[in-house]
C-alpha positions in Angstrom: 63.6 2.5 -86.7 67.0 3.5 -88.2 65.1 5.9 -90.4 63.1 7.2 -87.5 66.2 7.8 -85.4 67.9 9.5 -88.4 64.9 11.8 -88.7 65.1 12.7 -85.0 68.7 13.6 -85.4 67.8 15.7 -88.4 65.3 17.6 -86.2 67.6 18.1 -83.3 70.7 19.2 -85.1 69.2 22.2 -86.8 67.6 23.1 -83.5 70.9 23.1 -81.8 72.4 25.1 -84.7 69.6 27.6 -84.3 70.4 28.0 -80.6 74.1 28.4 -81.4 73.3 31.1 -84.0 71.2 33.2 -81.6 72.1 36.9 -81.3 75.3 37.7 -79.4 73.3 39.2 -76.6 72.0 35.7 -75.8 73.8 34.3 -72.7 76.1 31.4 -73.6 75.8 29.7 -70.2 73.3 29.9 -67.4 74.5 32.4 -64.8 73.0 32.3 -61.3 70.7 35.2 -60.4 68.6 36.2 -57.4 65.0 37.1 -57.6 63.3 38.9 -54.7 59.8 40.4 -54.2 56.8 40.9 -52.0 53.2 39.7 -52.0 50.3 41.8 -50.6 46.5 41.6 -50.5 45.1 43.6 -53.4 42.3 45.1 -51.3 44.1 45.9 -47.9 47.7 46.1 -49.2 48.7 44.1 -46.2 51.4 41.4 -46.6 50.3 37.8 -47.3 52.5 35.2 -45.5 52.7 31.6 -46.7 52.2 32.3 -50.4 53.7 29.6 -52.6 55.7 30.8 -55.6 56.7 28.1 -58.1 58.7 28.0 -61.4 57.2 24.8 -62.8 59.8 24.4 -65.6 62.7 24.9 -63.2 61.1 22.9 -60.3 62.1 25.7 -57.9 59.7 27.1 -55.3 59.6 29.2 -52.2 57.1 30.8 -49.8 56.6 34.3 -48.4 57.6 35.2 -44.8 55.5 37.0 -42.2 56.1 40.3 -44.1 55.1 38.8 -47.4 58.6 38.8 -48.8 60.4 36.1 -50.7 63.7 35.3 -52.3 64.9 32.9 -55.0 68.6 31.9 -55.1 70.5 30.3 -58.0 67.9 31.0 -60.7 69.1 30.8 -64.3 68.7 33.9 -66.5 65.8 33.8 -68.9 62.1 34.2 -69.2 60.1 31.6 -67.2 56.5 31.2 -66.1 56.0 31.6 -62.3 52.8 30.5 -60.5 51.7 32.3 -57.4 49.1 30.7 -55.2 47.6 31.0 -51.7 44.5 29.5 -50.2 41.7 32.0 -50.4 43.3 33.9 -53.3 43.1 33.6 -57.0 46.1 31.8 -58.6 48.3 34.3 -60.5 50.6 33.5 -63.4 53.3 35.7 -64.8 56.2 35.4 -67.2 59.3 36.7 -65.4 62.6 37.8 -66.8 64.8 36.6 -64.0 67.9 38.5 -65.3 66.2 41.9 -65.3 67.3 42.8 -61.8 63.8 44.1 -61.0 61.9 42.8 -57.9 58.7 40.9 -58.4 55.9 42.7 -56.5 52.5 41.0 -56.5 49.0 41.9 -55.3 46.6 38.9 -54.9 42.9 39.2 -55.2 40.4 37.0 -53.3 39.7 33.7 -55.0 36.7 33.3 -57.3 38.1 30.8 -59.7 41.1 28.7 -60.6 41.3 29.4 -64.4 44.8 30.7 -64.1 46.3 27.4 -62.8 49.5 26.3 -64.6 49.4 22.9 -66.3 52.3 20.9 -67.7 50.7 17.8 -69.2 50.0 17.8 -73.0 51.9 21.0 -73.8 55.5 21.7 -74.7 56.1 23.8 -71.6 54.2 25.2 -68.7 51.1 27.1 -69.9 48.3 29.0 -68.4 45.1 27.0 -68.5 43.1 29.7 -70.2 45.8 30.0 -72.9 45.7 26.3 -73.8 43.2 25.2 -76.5 43.4 21.6 -75.3 40.6 20.7 -72.9 42.4 20.3 -69.5 41.4 19.9 -65.9 43.7 20.3 -62.9 42.8 18.8 -59.5 45.0 20.2 -56.7 46.1 18.7 -53.4 43.4 20.5 -51.3 40.6 19.1 -53.5 42.1 15.6 -53.4 42.3 15.7 -49.6 38.7 16.9 -49.1 37.2 13.8 -50.7 37.2 10.2 -49.5 38.8 7.7 -51.9 40.2 4.2 -51.9 42.7 4.5 -54.7 44.2 7.1 -57.0 41.7 6.8 -59.8 38.8 7.0 -57.3 40.3 10.3 -56.2 39.7 12.0 -59.6 36.7 10.1 -60.9 34.2 12.9 -60.1 35.8 15.3 -62.5 33.4 16.3 -65.3 34.1 14.0 -68.3 36.1 11.5 -66.2 34.7 8.2 -64.8 36.1 4.9 -63.6 35.6 1.2 -64.4 35.7 -0.6 -61.1 35.9 -4.1 -59.7 35.5 -3.4 -56.0 37.3 -0.8 -53.9 40.9 -1.6 -55.0 40.6 -1.8 -58.8 39.7 1.3 -60.8 40.6 2.2 -64.4 40.2 5.8 -65.7 37.6 6.5 -68.4 37.8 9.8 -70.3 34.8 10.7 -72.4 33.8 7.1 -72.9 37.2 5.6 -73.6 39.5 3.6 -71.3 42.2 0.9 -70.9 44.9 1.3 -73.6 43.2 4.4 -75.0 44.2 6.4 -71.8 47.8 7.2 -71.0 48.6 7.4 -67.3 51.7 9.3 -66.3 53.6 9.1 -63.1 55.1 12.6 -62.7 55.4 13.0 -66.4 56.7 9.5 -67.2 54.4 6.8 -68.8 53.2 4.2 -66.3 53.4 0.8 -68.0 51.5 -2.1 -66.3 49.0 -4.5 -67.9 46.7 -1.8 -69.0 44.7 -4.1 -71.4 43.2 -6.1 -68.5 39.8 -5.3 -67.0 41.1 -6.3 -63.5 44.3 -4.4 -63.7 44.4 -1.1 -61.8 46.8 1.8 -61.7 50.0 1.2 -59.7 50.5 4.7 -58.1 50.4 5.6 -54.4 47.5 7.9 -53.8 49.4 9.7 -51.0 52.3 10.6 -53.2 50.2 12.8 -55.5 50.3 16.6 -55.2 47.9 17.3 -58.1 46.4 15.5 -61.1 46.3 17.0 -64.6 43.8 15.5 -67.0 43.9 16.0 -70.8 40.6 15.3 -72.5 41.3 14.3 -76.1 44.1 12.7 -78.1 47.4 12.9 -76.3 49.5 11.1 -78.9 51.4 14.2 -79.8 53.9 14.1 -77.0 53.5 10.5 -75.8 52.8 8.4 -78.9 50.4 5.5 -79.2 47.6 4.8 -76.6 46.6 8.4 -75.8 43.5 8.5 -78.0 41.1 9.3 -75.1 43.5 11.5 -73.2 46.2 11.7 -70.6 46.2 11.6 -66.8 49.3 12.9 -65.2 49.8 12.4 -61.4 52.3 15.0 -60.3 54.5 14.6 -57.3 55.3 17.6 -55.0 57.8 20.1 -56.2 61.1 20.6 -54.2 60.8 22.7 -51.1 62.4 26.1 -50.9 66.1 26.4 -50.2 67.2 26.0 -46.6 64.1 24.1 -45.4 63.7 20.6 -44.1 60.0 19.6 -43.8 57.9 16.5 -43.3 54.3 15.4 -42.9 52.2 12.7 -41.3 48.9 11.6 -42.9 46.4 9.2 -41.3 43.0 8.2 -42.7 40.2 5.9 -41.4 37.1 5.0 -43.4 34.2 3.3 -41.7 32.6 1.3 -44.5 35.5 -1.2 -45.1 37.5 -0.2 -42.0 40.2 1.2 -44.3 43.3 2.4 -42.5 45.8 4.5 -44.4 49.1 6.0 -43.2 51.8 8.0 -44.9 55.1 9.6 -43.7 57.1 12.1 -45.7 60.4 13.9 -45.3 61.8 16.5 -47.8 64.5 19.1 -47.7 66.6 21.5 -49.7 70.2 22.4 -48.8 71.8 24.9 -51.2 70.1 23.1 -54.2 70.7 19.6 -52.9 67.1 18.4 -52.4 65.4 15.2 -51.6 62.0 13.7 -50.8 61.2 10.3 -49.3 57.7 8.8 -48.6 56.4 5.6 -47.1 52.7 4.7 -47.2 50.5 1.8 -46.2 46.8 0.9 -46.5 44.7 -2.0 -45.3 41.0 -2.5 -45.9 38.5 -5.2 -45.1 35.4 -6.2 -47.0 33.1 -3.3 -47.9 29.4 -3.3 -47.3 26.1 -2.0 -48.8 22.5 -2.2 -47.9 21.6 -5.1 -50.2 24.6 -7.4 -50.0 25.9 -6.7 -46.5 29.6 -7.3 -46.4 31.0 -8.2 -49.9 33.2 -11.2 -49.5 36.9 -10.9 -50.5 36.7 -7.2 -51.4 39.6 -6.2 -49.1 43.1 -5.2 -50.0 46.4 -4.0 -48.6 49.2 -1.8 -49.8 52.8 -1.0 -48.9 54.4 1.7 -51.1 57.5 3.9 -51.2 58.6 6.8 -53.4 61.1 9.6 -53.5 63.9 11.4 -55.3 67.3 12.9 -54.7 68.9 15.5 -56.8 70.4 19.0 -57.5 68.7 22.2 -58.5 71.2 24.8 -59.7 71.4 27.7 -62.1 72.2 25.2 -64.9 68.9 23.4 -64.3 68.2 20.3 -62.2 68.9 16.6 -62.2 66.9 14.1 -60.1 67.0 10.4 -59.5 63.5 9.1 -58.8 62.3 5.8 -57.3 58.8 4.4 -56.6 57.6 1.0 -55.5 54.0 0.0 -55.4 53.0 -3.3 -53.7 49.4 -4.4 -53.4 47.5 -7.6 -52.5 43.8 -7.7 -53.2 40.9 -10.0 -53.2 39.0 -10.7 -56.5 35.3 -10.6 -56.0 33.5 -13.5 -57.7 30.1 -12.9 -56.1 29.2 -16.6 -56.0 26.0 -17.2 -53.9 24.1 -20.0 -52.3 20.9 -20.6 -54.3 18.8 -21.2 -51.2 19.9 -18.3 -48.9 21.5 -15.8 -51.3 24.6 -15.6 -49.0 28.1 -15.5 -50.5 29.9 -18.9 -50.8 33.6 -19.7 -51.0 35.5 -22.7 -52.3 37.7 -24.7 -50.0 40.1 -27.7 -50.3 38.8 -31.2 -49.4 41.9 -33.2 -48.8 44.7 -32.6 -51.4 42.8 -33.1 -54.7 39.1 -32.1 -54.2 37.3 -28.8 -54.0 33.9 -28.0 -52.4 32.0 -24.9 -51.6 30.4 -23.6 -48.4 28.7 -20.5 -46.9 31.1 -17.8 -45.9 31.3 -17.7 -42.1 30.1 -14.4 -40.8 33.3 -14.1 -38.7 35.3 -14.1 -41.9 34.0 -10.5 -42.6 35.5 -9.1 -39.4 39.2 -9.1 -40.2 41.5 -8.1 -43.1 42.2 -11.5 -44.5 42.1 -12.3 -48.3 40.9 -15.4 -49.9 41.4 -17.1 -53.3 41.1 -15.7 -55.9 43.4 -12.8 -55.2 46.1 -10.7 -56.9 49.5 -9.6 -56.0 51.0 -6.6 -57.8 54.6 -5.3 -57.4 55.6 -2.3 -59.5 59.1 -0.8 -59.3 60.2 2.2 -61.2 63.7 3.9 -61.3 64.2 6.9 -63.4 66.1 10.2 -64.0 64.5 13.6 -64.5 66.9 16.2 -66.0 66.5 19.8 -67.2 69.5 21.6 -68.6 69.5 25.4 -69.2 71.4 26.2 -72.4 71.4 30.0 -72.6 68.0 31.0 -74.0 67.1 27.3 -74.7 66.9 24.2 -72.6 66.9 20.5 -72.9 65.0 17.9 -70.8 66.0 14.3 -70.7 64.0 11.5 -68.9 65.0 7.8 -68.8 63.3 5.2 -66.7 63.2 1.5 -66.1 60.2 -0.2 -64.6 59.2 -3.7 -63.7 55.6 -4.8 -63.3 55.0 -8.2 -61.6 51.4 -9.3 -61.6 50.4 -12.6 -60.0 46.9 -14.1 -59.8 46.2 -16.9 -57.3 43.1 -18.8 -58.3 43.5 -22.5 -57.2 42.4 -23.3 -53.6 44.4 -26.5 -53.8 47.5 -24.5 -54.4 46.6 -21.1 -52.8 50.2 -19.8 -52.8 51.1 -20.8 -56.4 50.2 -18.2 -59.1 48.0 -19.3 -61.9 48.7 -16.3 -64.1 52.0 -14.5 -63.6 53.1 -11.7 -65.9 56.6 -10.1 -65.8 56.6 -6.8 -67.7 59.8 -4.8 -68.0 60.0 -1.5 -69.7 62.8 1.0 -70.6 61.3 4.3 -71.6 62.9 7.5 -72.7 61.9 11.1 -73.6 64.1 14.1 -74.7 62.7 17.6 -75.5 64.7 20.5 -76.8 63.1 24.0 -76.2 64.3 26.4 -78.8 65.0 30.0 -78.1 62.0 32.2 -78.8 62.0 33.4 -82.4 59.6 36.2 -83.6 57.3 35.3 -80.8 57.2 31.5 -81.6 58.0 29.1 -78.8 59.0 25.8 -80.3 59.9 22.4 -78.9 61.2 19.3 -80.7 61.8 15.9 -79.2 61.9 12.1 -79.3 60.3 9.5 -77.0 59.7 5.8 -76.9 60.2 2.6 -75.0 61.5 -1.0 -75.2 59.3 -3.5 -73.5 59.3 -7.2 -72.8 56.6 -9.4 -71.2 57.0 -13.0 -70.0 54.5 -15.6 -68.8 55.8 -17.2 -65.6 52.6 -18.9 -64.4 50.8 -22.1 -65.1 48.1 -20.5 -67.2 48.4 -18.6 -70.4 46.1 -15.9 -71.7 48.4 -13.8 -73.9 51.7 -14.7 -75.6 55.1 -13.5 -74.4 56.1 -10.5 -76.5 58.7 -7.8 -77.1 57.7 -4.3 -78.1 59.8 -1.4 -79.4 58.5 2.0 -80.3 59.8 5.5 -80.9 58.6 8.8 -82.2 59.7 12.3 -83.2 57.6 15.4 -82.7 57.6 19.2 -82.9 55.2 21.5 -81.2 55.0 25.3 -81.3 52.9 28.1 -79.9 52.6 31.9 -80.2 50.4 34.8 -79.0 48.8 37.2 -81.5 47.3 39.9 -79.3 44.2 38.2 -77.8 44.8 34.9 -79.7 47.0 32.1 -78.4 47.8 29.5 -81.1 49.5 26.1 -80.7 49.9 23.0 -82.7 52.3 20.2 -83.7 53.0 17.0 -85.5 54.4 13.6 -84.5 55.6 10.5 -86.4 55.7 7.1 -84.7 56.7 3.5 -85.3 55.8 0.5 -83.1 56.9 -3.0 -83.6 55.5 -5.9 -81.5 56.8 -9.4 -81.7 54.9 -12.3 -80.1 56.5 -15.7 -79.3 54.9 -19.0 -80.2 53.8 -21.3 -77.3 53.2 -25.1 -77.5 51.6 -27.0 -74.6 51.8 -30.7 -73.8 48.8 -32.8 -72.8 49.5 -31.7 -69.2 49.2 -28.0 -70.3 52.9 -27.5 -69.8 55.2 -25.5 -72.2 57.2 -27.7 -74.6 59.3 -27.1 -77.7 57.4 -26.9 -81.0 57.1 -30.2 -82.8 56.8 -32.2 -79.6 54.4 -35.2 -80.2 50.8 -34.6 -79.1 51.6 -30.9 -78.3 49.0 -28.3 -79.1 49.9 -24.7 -80.2 48.5 -22.2 -77.8 49.9 -19.1 -79.5 51.3 -18.6 -82.9 54.3 -16.3 -83.4 53.8 -13.1 -85.3 55.5 -9.7 -85.8 53.6 -6.5 -86.6 54.8 -3.0 -87.3 52.6 0.0 -87.1 53.6 3.5 -88.4 51.4 6.5 -88.0 51.2 10.2 -87.4 49.5 12.5 -84.9 48.7 16.2 -85.1 47.0 19.0 -83.3 46.1 22.6 -84.1 44.1 24.9 -81.9 43.6 28.4 -80.5 42.3 30.2 -77.4 40.8 33.6 -78.2 40.1 36.1 -75.4 36.9 37.8 -76.6 37.1 40.0 -73.4 39.2 39.8 -70.2 36.4 37.5 -68.9 35.4 35.5 -71.9 37.6 32.9 -73.7 36.7 30.9 -76.8 38.7 27.7 -77.5 38.8 25.4 -80.5 41.1 22.5 -81.3 41.4 19.7 -83.9 43.6 16.7 -83.2 44.4 13.4 -84.8 45.4 10.5 -82.5 46.2 6.8 -83.0 46.5 3.6 -81.1 48.3 0.4 -82.0 46.5 -2.8 -81.0 47.5 -4.2 -77.7 48.8 -7.7 -77.1 45.4 -9.1 -75.9 43.7 -7.8 -79.0 46.4 -9.3 -81.3 47.2 -12.6 -79.6 44.9 -13.6 -76.7 43.7 -17.2 -76.6 41.7 -18.0 -73.4 39.1 -16.8 -71.0 39.5 -13.2 -70.1 39.1 -13.1 -66.3 35.8 -11.7 -65.2 34.1 -12.2 -68.5 31.9 -15.0 -69.9 33.9 -15.0 -73.1 36.6 -17.1 -74.6 38.6 -14.4 -76.5 40.8 -15.0 -79.5 43.1 -12.3 -80.8 43.5 -11.2 -84.4 47.1 -10.5 -85.5 45.7 -8.8 -88.6 44.3 -5.8 -86.8 45.1 -2.3 -88.1 45.9 0.7 -85.9 43.0 2.8 -84.7 43.1 6.5 -85.8 40.9 9.3 -84.5 39.9 12.8 -85.5 38.6 14.8 -82.6 37.1 18.3 -82.7 36.8 20.3 -79.5 35.0 23.6 -79.0 34.8 25.4 -75.6 33.7 28.7 -74.1 34.5 29.9 -70.6 33.3 33.0 -68.7 35.0 34.2 -65.5 33.4 37.1 -63.8 33.2 38.5 -60.2 30.0 36.6 -59.6 30.0 33.5 -61.9 32.3 31.1 -63.6 30.8 29.3 -66.6 32.3 26.9 -69.1 30.9 24.6 -71.8 33.1 22.1 -73.7 31.8 20.0 -76.6 33.6 17.3 -78.6 33.2 15.0 -81.6 35.5 12.0 -81.8 35.5 9.9 -85.0 37.5 6.7 -84.8 38.5 4.5 -87.7 39.3 0.8 -87.2 37.8 0.8 -83.7 38.8 -2.5 -82.1 36.0 -4.5 -80.5 35.4 -8.2 -79.6 32.7 -9.8 -81.8 30.9 -13.1 -81.5 31.7 -16.1 -83.7 28.6 -18.0 -84.9 28.6 -21.8 -84.7 28.0 -24.1 -87.6 24.4 -24.7 -86.5 23.7 -21.0 -86.5 24.0 -20.5 -82.7 26.9 -19.3 -80.7 30.3 -20.9 -81.3 31.6 -22.3 -78.0 34.9 -23.7 -76.7 35.9 -25.6 -73.6 38.5 -23.8 -71.4 41.1 -26.5 -70.4 41.9 -24.6 -67.2 38.5 -25.1 -65.6 36.6 -27.4 -68.0 33.8 -24.8 -68.5 32.3 -24.0 -71.9 32.4 -20.4 -73.1 31.1 -18.6 -76.1 33.9 -17.5 -78.5 34.6 -13.9 -79.4 37.3 -12.7 -81.8 38.6 -9.2 -82.1 37.4 -7.2 -85.1 37.2 -3.6 -86.3 34.6 -1.0 -87.4 34.2 2.8 -87.4 32.9 4.5 -84.2 31.8 7.9 -83.2 31.8 9.4 -79.7 30.4 12.8 -79.0 29.2 14.8 -76.0 30.7 17.3 -73.6 30.6 19.0 -70.2 29.0 22.1 -68.7 30.1 23.7 -65.4 28.6 26.7 -63.5 30.2 28.1 -60.4 28.2 30.8 -58.6 30.3 32.9 -56.2 28.4 36.2 -55.6 30.7 39.1 -54.6 31.2 40.2 -51.9 30.3 36.7 -50.5 33.6 35.3 -51.8 33.4 32.6 -49.1 30.3 31.0 -50.9 30.4 28.7 -53.9 27.6 26.9 -55.6 29.2 24.6 -58.2 27.3 22.6 -60.8 28.4 20.3 -63.6 26.7 18.1 -66.2 28.6 15.6 -68.4 27.4 13.3 -71.1 28.9 11.1 -73.9 27.3 9.1 -76.7 29.3 6.3 -78.2 28.2 4.4 -81.3 29.6 1.7 -83.6 28.7 2.8 -87.1 26.7 0.5 -89.4 25.7 -2.0 -86.7 22.4 -3.5 -85.7 20.3 -2.3 -82.8 21.8 -4.5 -80.1 25.4 -3.8 -81.2 25.4 -0.1 -82.1 26.2 1.3 -78.7 29.7 0.8 -77.3 29.8 -1.0 -73.9 31.1 0.6 -70.7 29.9 4.1 -71.8 29.3 6.2 -68.6 25.8 7.4 -67.9 24.9 11.1 -68.0 25.9 12.7 -64.7 24.7 15.8 -62.9 26.7 17.1 -59.9 26.0 20.0 -57.5 27.9 21.2 -54.5 27.4 24.0 -52.1 30.6 25.0 -50.3 31.6 27.7 -47.9 35.3 28.6 -47.2 36.5 30.9 -44.4 40.2 31.8 -44.1 39.5 33.1 -40.6 36.6 32.6 -38.2 35.8 35.5 -35.8 36.5 34.6 -32.2 38.4 31.4 -33.1 41.9 32.5 -33.8 43.2 28.9 -33.5 41.2 27.9 -36.7 42.0 28.8 -40.3 40.8 27.7 -43.7 37.5 26.3 -42.4 35.3 24.8 -45.0 32.0 22.8 -45.2 30.4 21.3 -48.3 27.2 19.5 -49.2 27.0 17.7 -52.6 24.6 15.9 -54.7 25.5 13.4 -57.5 22.8 12.2 -59.8 23.7 9.4 -62.3 21.0 9.1 -65.0 19.7 5.7 -66.2 21.8 4.2 -68.9 19.7 2.4 -71.5 22.2 2.8 -74.5 23.9 -0.5 -74.0 25.6 -3.2 -76.0 22.8 -5.7 -75.4 23.8 -8.4 -77.9 25.1 -11.7 -76.5 24.3 -10.7 -72.9 27.4 -8.5 -73.0 25.9 -5.5 -71.1 22.7 -4.7 -69.2 20.9 -1.4 -68.6 21.4 0.4 -65.3 18.9 2.3 -63.2 19.4 5.9 -62.2 20.5 6.8 -58.6 21.2 9.9 -56.5 23.9 10.2 -53.8 24.3 12.9 -51.2 27.8 13.6 -49.9 29.0 15.9 -47.0 32.3 17.2 -45.9 34.0 19.7 -43.5 37.4 20.5 -42.3 39.8 23.1 -40.7 43.4 23.9 -40.0 44.6 24.3 -36.5 47.1 27.1 -36.3 49.4 28.8 -33.8 49.2 32.5 -32.8 51.8 33.2 -35.5 49.7 31.5 -38.2 51.7 28.2 -38.5 49.5 25.2 -39.2 49.8 22.5 -36.5 47.3 20.0 -38.0 44.4 19.7 -40.4 41.3 17.6 -39.8 39.0 16.7 -42.7 35.8 14.7 -42.4 33.7 13.5 -45.3 30.6 11.4 -45.6 29.9 9.7 -48.9 26.4 8.3 -49.7 24.8 9.8 -46.6 21.5 8.0 -47.0 23.2 4.6 -47.6 21.6 4.2 -51.1 22.0 0.8 -52.6 23.1 1.3 -56.2 25.1 -0.1 -59.1 27.3 2.2 -61.2 27.0 1.4 -64.9 30.8 0.9 -65.1 31.0 -1.5 -62.2 31.9 -5.0 -63.4 30.5 -6.5 -60.3 26.9 -5.9 -61.6 27.4 -9.0 -63.8 28.1 -11.5 -61.0 25.6 -14.1 -59.8 21.9 -13.6 -59.2 20.7 -13.6 -55.6 17.7 -16.0 -55.9 16.2 -14.8 -52.6 15.9 -11.1 -53.6 16.0 -11.5 -57.4 18.7 -9.0 -57.7 21.6 -9.6 -60.1 25.2 -8.8 -59.2 27.0 -7.0 -56.4 26.2 -3.5 -55.4 28.5 -0.5 -54.9 29.8 0.7 -51.5 27.2 2.1 -49.0 27.6 4.9 -46.5 31.2 5.7 -45.8 32.5 8.2 -43.2 36.1 9.2 -43.7 38.3 10.9 -41.1 41.6 12.3 -42.3 44.4 13.9 -40.2 47.3 15.8 -41.8 50.2 17.0 -39.6 52.9 19.2 -41.3 56.3 19.0 -39.7 59.2 21.5 -39.9 62.7 20.6 -38.7 64.3 24.1 -38.9 
């Protein structure tokens, strides 16, 4: 690591020297300037009030007044990207020289597409979506609000190319083009979210209500974030600071009928001469969900209590924010155990102090919000700093964060309040990026990032060893425009060291020092170091003003996680006794992306294809017994016998893509007919028939939605931004499964119909008083099992002959949003 840090210094020092040797006309310090302007309708030339203008790299925003005018105070001098957006109009992006002294006058056209949205994730600085060669999707707040969801991943899982592995309503893990877990990096407002990503029953610890938009990179994201981004990156972005002089707030309430979910969120934010803040408190509680075949699914409820916010300064020299978030969740773990005679769910209960029996779940138990054993408790705390310093024509960003993830699993009915598994994960992460002054049209960024991590076992059971992890990386990325061609690329060098601690257990399964008589070694100590590089090169070529061709080639890598290296026990929710392999090599990938997008007055069309070739793909494989059958091992925690799997490696190939078509015939700009199709094929190369397809590969999916939007409704002046939508989602049958060793089973096709409608209630002056949004998922109450649902592998219902638990049935969601203004 000393060589790595020395290399980072060698990269940063010349960069600073370059900045210092810039021409004499370059400002030596950021001087405050004012930017004013006006926004009008392109067709009528009438002013447009309430338009949002945002400088993403400065985190400064404002809105137009009743006359369409706006003003920014305390802006630094320089060239920055500004995003201009308003509901019903196409998003506009411009590069503005704030020191020119010229007003910014803008004419907005009616919305037909969102191709001009600004994205931040996966690029060195804010970039127009159409200019970035990396396949990226942005989901804004309006779209998030218009769909019913039970967690933050559920809210984005219908994006083409994105799916979710679920274990009931509370646990969802993102899947990007067939890859998940430690192959997807999740960012909380640009900072890596570090929980126990390796676990199948470990969700994402981010409050759904705190999200302003989600940015999804499809493809290796190792360039800026290091290991684990082989599949892509999901960045959940918090709201930007409000405009100067304002103090605002909001109240959100949501009720969903299927599991009686109640969700509430309160927010307050303000900006006083650059001193700005945001504070939010949220809560959720949900009971057992239901479907047509299972009725109420026992122990599928959950509850959350979350908080987040920041306080900081935005001035002409940049900004500095102190951020805090805390996520606290308790949830039931669905076992799906059934009575053989009736098919009803059963539960374990204590008989005296030392015996356990089972009984039918009383129907009254489904009526409340209580949780049974087994259950989980997750507490995730993050404290961080987010800084951006303007240095003349260059700037420096510095982010440092500390986070603690506590994950307890309660599985013993005889000691229901004592955790069986208890992980304490603490992480210190850092990232610094230096944005060099533009030179001959090249915009270049260099930086360093990494983390220090420690995980401890505090429970009575042990699945993975305690470990310490330290990694760091240096990178450089650059981009330039050559006429109609936008080119970008970069390189990164990383090193990760992981050290696992030995663990010895007594005959009573309690930790003891090594060498204790009759002690058995649960985990052996090891230390592994992984060094690797990542790279990306791509371009976006505007064949015409409406037609853009994109191509990108990227190399990613992923170091093995602690479960793959050192696990020794039954992985919860599986039928396998898993043994880690400390000799695993790092995975590397080479992905090629090719895309074409057409954006006209009447149609928006895009097609994106990818081919991802992975070396050393890590995968659990069965161990054969001496007699030729499965090797088995008794798990001392429950006395059950399980087949033994050990982690191995082989090459893999994933390929596929997404096609989207949005018809919006002019002049019927209020009408949209959106369609998308996504597919992925994932193979292990050189394997037999039952083992050649990778498990948990999403089925092909076709989605269609007919939507109407009206900014105003004739004769109803109190309503604005009225919309209605009707959607169809068809998931094709998935027969390409990892069928060996009963690991995975095929899944039948199913079709869901979803509806939604909503409106803003406004005053005579156009101020929004409240927004009401209604959605109905699975209108016809179809009983189905998603191929990525882990609940389809629970017990057989002997009465019906159906295996496993089914997904959620019909669900009606009612959401109320009330904006508040205190000045």
